[in-house]
C-alpha positions, 0 to 999 in steps of 0.5 A, a space after each residue: 614620015 609621021 608618028 601616029 598615035 591613039 590615046 584613051 584615058 578612062 576612069 575605071 570606077 565609072 567608065 567615064 572617057 576623060 580623053 580620046 585622041 584618034 590621031 595627029 589631027 582630024 584635018 590631016 588624017 581622018 582615021 580614028 585609031 581609038 576605034 580602029 581594029 588592030 592586033 593588040 599584041 602582048 597587051 592581050 596577055 593580061 586576059 591569059 593571066 587573068 584567067 589563070 588567077 581565075 582558076 586559083 593560080 597566083 603570081 608566085 606560081 612558076 612556069 618554065 620558059 622553054 621551047 615547045 611546039 604544037 600542031 595547029 590548023 592554018 586556015 590559009 593553007 587548009 591544013 595542020 602545021 607545026 607552030 612553035 611560039 618564040 620569044 622576042 629576045 630570040 632565046 629560051 632561058 630554061 628558067 622556071 619563072 614566077 608568073 609575075 615575072 613572066 608577065 612583066 617580061 612578056 614571055 611568049 612561051 609561058 603565055 602560050 603554054 599557060 593559055 593551053 593550060 587554062 583553055 584558050 576558050 576560057 581566055 576568050 570568054 574572060 576577055 569578053 567578060 572584061 570588056 572586049 567586045 570584038 569577035 576572038 578567035 580561040 587559037 593558041 596564038 590568041 594568047 599573043 594577041 592575034 585577034 583584032 580589037 580596038 583600043 577603047 575596048 582594051 582600055 576598058 578591059 584594063 580598067 576592070 582590073 583597077 576597079 576590082 573586077 567590075 566592068 563598066 560601059 565606056 561613057 562619052 556623055 554623062 547627061 544632056 540638058 535641053 535649053 530650059 535646063 531639063 534633063 533629057 538624057 542620063 548615061 547609065 551607070 550600071 556595072 557588073 562583076 566581070 572577074 572575082 575580086 581575088 583575081 582582080 587584086 592579084 592582077 593588080 599585083 602583077 601590073 605593079 
């Protein structure tokens, strides 16, 4: 058995990629998990809460951890079904929890309900604005990371929070010189404000 992994380290203020580990080694396993498409799971909840901050909520606002169900369209069955999100621990506390605590404890019921409250299409747009380039399926399950993304764009999107809401393109090569020392390529240093500084600041508090 092998333990496979992918790893990316990025400088938030520039987008410079400092480390990229695709797997154990290229000789034995030629599958780059940095660019491979995978379901991000609960790491995607960052964008649900970021959109909540965009809409004026704060880490101190409370939502209740409780059972609820909704009707959703199942593409494989071609019909509407009842979907009820569950928590990883298998139960609901019934507590009105601060969003900071719900995020820290990765409470699924609150994340899904919050996604519906702020609009799941808005969550998808915020994720795209922050650096997720993969196509996102704007269904209720998106709040739990049901759409595939790659590690590189996920790390870049998280770096947006660290850089006060500004997003950069990942930079692998900063510049190229020819054999005479002439510069023939310089990486662009453009960035843009993806989410308001207020939202980024509050999300930094959520992540602490």
